[in-house]
C-alpha positions in Angstrom: 11.6 11.4 14.7 7.5 10.2 14.7 6.6 6.8 14.5 5.3 5.3 11.6 1.5 4.8 10.6 2.0 1.9 8.7 3.0 0.1 12.2 0.7 1.8 14.0 -1.9 0.0 12.0 -1.1 -3.4 13.3 -2.3 -1.7 16.9 -5.8 -1.5 15.7 -5.4 -5.1 14.0 -5.2 -3.8 10.5 -2.1 -5.4 8.9 -0.5 -3.6 5.6 0.4 -5.7 2.8 1.6 -4.9 -0.4 -0.1 -4.9 -3.5 3.3 -4.9 -6.0 5.5 -7.6 -6.8 8.6 -7.5 -9.0 11.9 -9.3 -9.4 13.8 -5.8 -8.7 12.3 -5.2 -5.4 12.9 -8.9 -4.2 16.8 -8.4 -5.6 17.5 -5.2 -4.4 16.3 -6.1 -0.6 13.8 -3.7 -1.0 10.9 -6.2 -0.2 13.4 -6.9 3.2 13.6 -3.9 4.1 9.7 -3.2 4.0 9.2 -6.3 5.9 11.7 -5.3 8.8 11.3 -1.0 8.5 7.7 -0.8 7.9 5.7 -3.3 9.5 5.1 -5.0 5.3 3.4 -8.2 6.5 2.2 -10.0 2.8 2.0 -9.6 -0.9 -0.5 -9.6 -3.3 0.0 -9.7 -7.2 -2.0 -9.9 -10.2 -2.1 -9.8 -13.8 -1.5 -6.3 -14.2 1.2 -6.1 -11.6 3.3 -8.9 -13.5 2.7 -7.1 -16.7 3.9 -4.0 -15.3 6.9 -6.1 -13.8 8.2 -7.8 -16.8 7.6 -4.7 -19.4 9.7 -2.3 -17.4 12.8 -4.7 -15.8 15.3 -6.6 -17.8 15.9 -8.6 -14.3 13.7 -11.7 -16.1 16.1 -11.7 -19.3 18.5 -14.2 -18.2 15.6 -17.0 -17.2 13.8 -15.7 -20.4 16.8 -16.8 -22.0 16.7 -20.0 -20.7 13.0 -20.8 -21.0 13.0 -20.0 -24.7 15.2 -23.1 -25.2 12.8 -25.5 -23.9 9.8 -26.5 -25.6 7.4 -24.0 -23.5 3.8 -21.8 -24.7 4.3 -18.5 -23.3 1.7 -19.0 -20.4 4.2 -21.9 -19.1 7.0 -19.4 -19.1 5.3 -16.6 -17.6 4.0 -19.2 -15.0 7.5 -19.8 -14.7 8.9 -16.5 -14.1 6.1 -15.5 -11.9 6.3 -18.8 -9.5 10.3 -17.6 -8.9 9.2 -14.8 -7.8 6.3 -15.8 -5.4 8.3 -18.7 -3.9 11.5 -15.8 -3.1 8.6 -13.6 -1.5 7.4 -16.1 0.5 10.9 -17.0 1.7 11.0 -13.4 2.9 7.9 -13.2 4.4 7.9 -17.2 6.3 9.1 -15.4 9.4 6.1 -13.1 9.5 3.7 -16.0 8.7 5.2 -18.3 12.1 5.4 -15.1 14.2 1.8 -14.3 13.9 0.8 -17.8 13.8 -0.1 -18.2 10.2 -2.6 -14.9 10.3 0.2 -12.8 8.0 2.8 -13.6 5.8 1.1 -14.4 2.7 2.2 -14.0 -1.2 -0.7 -14.5 -3.9 -0.8 -15.4 -6.9 -4.0 -15.3 -9.4 -5.4 -18.2 -11.4 -5.7 -17.3 -15.0 -8.8 -14.8 -15.3 -10.0 -16.7 -18.5 -11.1 -19.6 -15.8 -13.3 -17.0 -13.9 -16.4 -18.1 -15.2 -15.2 -22.1 -15.4 -15.7 -23.9 -12.2 -13.7 -26.7 -12.8 -10.8 -24.8 -14.6 -10.3 -22.7 -11.6 -9.9 -25.8 -9.4 -7.3 -27.5 -11.5 -5.0 -24.2 -12.1 -5.6 -23.5 -8.5 -4.4 -27.1 -7.0 -1.4 -26.8 -9.7 -0.2 -23.5 -8.9 -0.5 -23.9 -4.8 1.3 -27.4 -5.6 4.1 -25.9 -7.5 4.9 -22.7 -5.5 4.8 -25.0 -2.5 5.4 -22.9 0.3 2.8 -23.0 3.1 2.1 -19.1 2.9 1.3 -18.7 -0.6 -2.4 -17.8 -1.3 -4.2 -18.6 -4.6 -6.2 -15.7 -6.2 -9.7 -16.7 -7.2 -12.3 -14.5 -8.4 -15.6 -14.0 -6.5 -17.8 -14.8 -9.2 -21.1 -16.9 -9.1 -18.8 -20.2 -11.0 -16.1 -18.7 -8.8 -17.7 -19.3 -5.2 -17.9 -23.1 -6.0 -14.0 -23.0 -6.7 -13.2 -20.8 -3.6 -15.2 -23.9 -1.5 -13.9 -26.7 -3.1 -10.6 -25.1 -2.8 -10.7 -24.9 0.9 -12.1 -27.9 1.8 -8.9 -29.4 -0.3 -6.7 -27.3 2.1 -5.7 -24.3 -0.3 -5.2 -21.4 0.9 -7.7 -19.2 -1.0 -6.7 -14.7 -1.6 -11.2 -14.7 -3.1 -10.5 -11.5 -5.2 -12.6 -9.1 -7.5 -15.3 -8.6 -4.8 -17.6 -5.5 -4.5 -20.8 -6.6 -3.9 -22.0 -6.8 0.0 -24.4 -9.7 -1.0 -21.4 -11.3 -2.9 -19.7 -11.0 -0.1 -22.0 -12.8 2.3 -22.2 -15.5 0.1 -18.1 -15.6 -0.3 -18.5 -16.1 3.9 -20.7 -19.0 3.2 -18.4 -21.1 1.0 -15.5 -20.5 3.7 -17.8 -21.7 6.4 -19.4 -24.7 4.4 -15.9 -25.9 3.5 -14.4 -26.2 6.8 -17.2 -27.4 7.9 -17.1 -30.5 5.2 -13.4 -30.7 6.8 -14.9 -31.3 9.9 -17.0 -34.0 8.9 -14.3 -35.9 7.3 -11.6 -35.5 10.0 -9.4 -32.8 7.9 -7.8 -30.6 10.2 -9.2 -27.1 10.3 -6.0 -24.9 11.4 -4.2 -24.8 8.5 -6.4 -23.5 5.9 -6.5 -19.7 5.1 -8.3 -17.7 3.6 -8.8 -13.8 2.8 -11.7 -12.0 0.9 -10.7 -8.9 -1.1 -13.3 -6.4 -1.1 -12.3 -3.8 -4.0 -13.2 -0.1 -2.8 -11.6 3.0 -5.1 -13.6 1.2 -7.8 -16.9 2.0 -6.6 -16.6 5.3 -6.0 -15.4 5.9 -9.6 -18.5 4.0 -11.3 -20.9 5.7 -8.8 -19.7 8.8 -9.4 -19.8 8.5 -13.2 -23.8 7.8 -12.1 -24.4 10.7 -9.8 -22.7 13.1 -12.4 -25.4 12.1 -15.2 -28.2 12.3 -12.0 -26.4 15.8 -11.5 -26.8 17.0 -15.3 -30.3 16.1 -15.7 -31.2 17.9 -12.2 -32.2 21.8 -12.0 -33.4 21.6 -8.6 -30.8 23.6 -6.7 -31.0 21.2 -3.6 -31.5 18.4 -4.9 -27.8 19.2 -6.6 -26.4 19.8 -3.4 -27.3 16.9 -2.2 -26.3 14.3 -5.4 -23.0 16.5 -5.0 -22.5 15.8 -1.7 -23.0 11.8 -2.2 -20.0 11.8 -4.6 -17.1 10.0 -3.2 -19.0 8.2 -0.1 -20.4 5.2 -1.8 -16.9 3.3 -1.5 -16.2 3.8 2.1 -20.2 3.2 2.7 -20.2 -0.1 0.7 -16.6 -1.0 2.8 -17.8 -0.3 5.8 -21.0 -2.2 5.2 -18.9 -5.2 4.6 -17.3 -5.1 7.5 -20.9 -5.2 9.4 -21.2 -8.8 7.4 -17.8 -9.7 8.7 -18.3 -8.8 12.1 -22.0 -11.2 12.0 -21.0 -14.1 10.8 -17.7 -14.3 12.8 -19.1 -13.8 16.5 -21.9 -16.3 15.3 -22.2 -19.8 16.6 -21.7 -21.3 13.2 -18.2 -20.0 13.2 -17.6 -20.0 16.9 -18.0 -24.5 16.8 -15.1 -24.6 13.9 -13.4 -21.7 15.8 -13.8 -24.3 19.0 -11.7 -27.1 16.1 -8.7 -24.7 15.4 -10.8 -22.7 12.4 -8.8 -18.9 11.3 -11.3 -16.2 11.1 -11.3 -15.2 7.1 -9.6 -11.9 7.1 -11.2 -9.2 5.4 -8.9 -7.3 3.0 -9.3 -4.0 1.3 -7.8 -3.8 -2.1 -7.9 -1.4 -4.6 -6.9 1.4 -2.5 -5.5 3.9 -4.4 -7.4 6.9 -4.7 -8.0 7.2 -8.4 -10.2 11.3 -8.2 -7.3 13.7 -7.3 -10.3 15.6 -5.8 -10.3 13.0 -2.9 -7.5 12.6 -0.4 -4.4 10.1 -1.3 -5.4 8.3 1.6 -9.0 7.8 2.1 -9.3 4.5 1.1 -6.7 3.3 4.1 -7.8 6.3 6.6 -11.6 5.3 6.4 -11.0 1.8 6.8 -8.9 0.6 9.5 -10.3 -2.2 11.9 -9.8 -5.1 13.6 -9.5 -8.4 11.7 -8.7 -7.2 8.2 -5.9 -6.5 5.7 -5.4 -3.1 3.3 -3.2 -3.9 0.5 -1.7 -0.6 -0.6 0.2 0.1 -3.9 3.3 1.7 -3.9 1.8 5.5 -4.0 -0.4 5.2 -1.5 1.7 3.2 1.2 4.3 6.4 1.0 1.6 8.3 1.1 0.5 7.3 4.3 3.6 6.7 5.8 3.7 10.5 4.9 0.8 11.8 6.3 -1.3 9.2 7.4 -3.8 9.3 10.4 -4.6 6.0 12.4 -7.2 5.4 14.4 -10.4 2.8 14.7 -12.7 4.3 12.0 -14.3 1.0 9.8 -16.8 0.7 12.0 -17.2 3.6 13.3 -21.0 5.2 12.8 -22.2 2.1 10.5 -25.7 3.7 10.2 -24.2 6.5 8.4 -22.8 4.6 6.0 -26.2 2.7 5.4 -27.8 6.0 5.0 -25.6 6.8 2.1 -26.3 3.9 0.2 -29.6 4.8 0.7 -29.2 7.6 -0.6 -27.6 6.9 -3.7 -30.4 3.8 -4.2 -33.2 6.5 -3.8 -32.0 8.6 -6.6 -32.1 5.5 -9.0 -28.4 4.4 -9.4 -28.5 0.4 -8.1 -25.6 -0.5 -6.5 -26.3 -3.9 -7.3 -25.7 -2.7 -11.4 -22.6 -0.9 -10.0 -20.7 -4.3 -8.3 -22.0 -6.4 -11.1 -20.7 -4.2 -13.8 -17.4 -3.6 -11.8 -17.1 -7.3 -11.2 -17.6 -8.1 -15.4 -15.0 -4.9 -16.0 -12.3 -6.8 -13.6 -12.5 -10.3 -14.8 -12.2 -8.2 -18.2 -9.4 -6.5 -17.2 -7.2 -8.8 -15.6 -8.0 -11.2 -18.7 -6.6 -8.1 -21.0 -3.6 -7.7 -18.7 -2.9 -11.6 -18.7 -3.0 -12.0 -22.7 -0.7 -8.7 -22.5 2.2 -10.5 -21.0 1.7 -13.5 -23.0 2.0 -11.3 -25.9 5.3 -9.5 -24.2 6.7 -13.1 -23.5 6.5 -13.7 -26.8 7.9 -10.6 -28.0 10.6 -11.3 -25.5 11.8 -14.8 -26.2 11.4 -14.2 -30.3 
């Protein structure tokens, strides 16, 4: 039997996390099987994932009936349901967490996305979720908005594990690492331990291609020169990987700096770079594009169901993430030269990401209202 590519990722310093959670995969033993057989080392969730789980399953009905008898709002009921799933998944991954020395084995739950532009409410809800889940291997997801950066720093300073989410821009990623290092420096100054604070920075991938390709298509329609048209076509499906590869250069620069090494000597962890949104949206592109092209040490790839199954079936494993970074930089410059601003693309994606998660969160609450009735 050929080797499982998912397991082989670990040889290159990358961890496979699962971008999905539901009571059915926990209760059926599927999550446990994935940990034991597929090399699964973490779980991520978001409002859209929870909505799909609640909508598609009767597994929550018994707990819902019990909660419906109490004087709870739909949001309070949702968190009761979600926290149970998160706790159960944390327990299943506890051995991975301990065996990896706290590098892996985390399960993520997101704060209410309506607070993405409200620093204080984000801090308040994140701390409450962290306390309620009450597991050392939980991470609280906080969107990397401008307001979110302040919350991220403060939560890490207070010792809350943070999964920084909805990251699209290289510039914003630079700010995220700075917030992480500032939090650790503050802890060091105050005599607080550094070794128990963990964080990942979730850099979203496929959506960058989706939007950039749309702008490239518009540019193509307006172009009559055949040579230029071929150049534009050649850039389609290239922006996301190039963007992620340049983010990795930022990662390597910061975590090999004297600033970080001083903290490392006191027990600080690397804030690993996590690649999210790794399912391929365009059927013209390889279904494992955003896994194969982004393999390298110090990273995580969180994959939805179809993606990890495809990668297990026909994925190729090699260190690709820092191969030829000058080529990735050239791709981004060529796109900019066509009048397509990547800053505009990533800003739009951040706003859209917050909006879509907020809509999913509202859909969850409406669904809970219907079910409890």
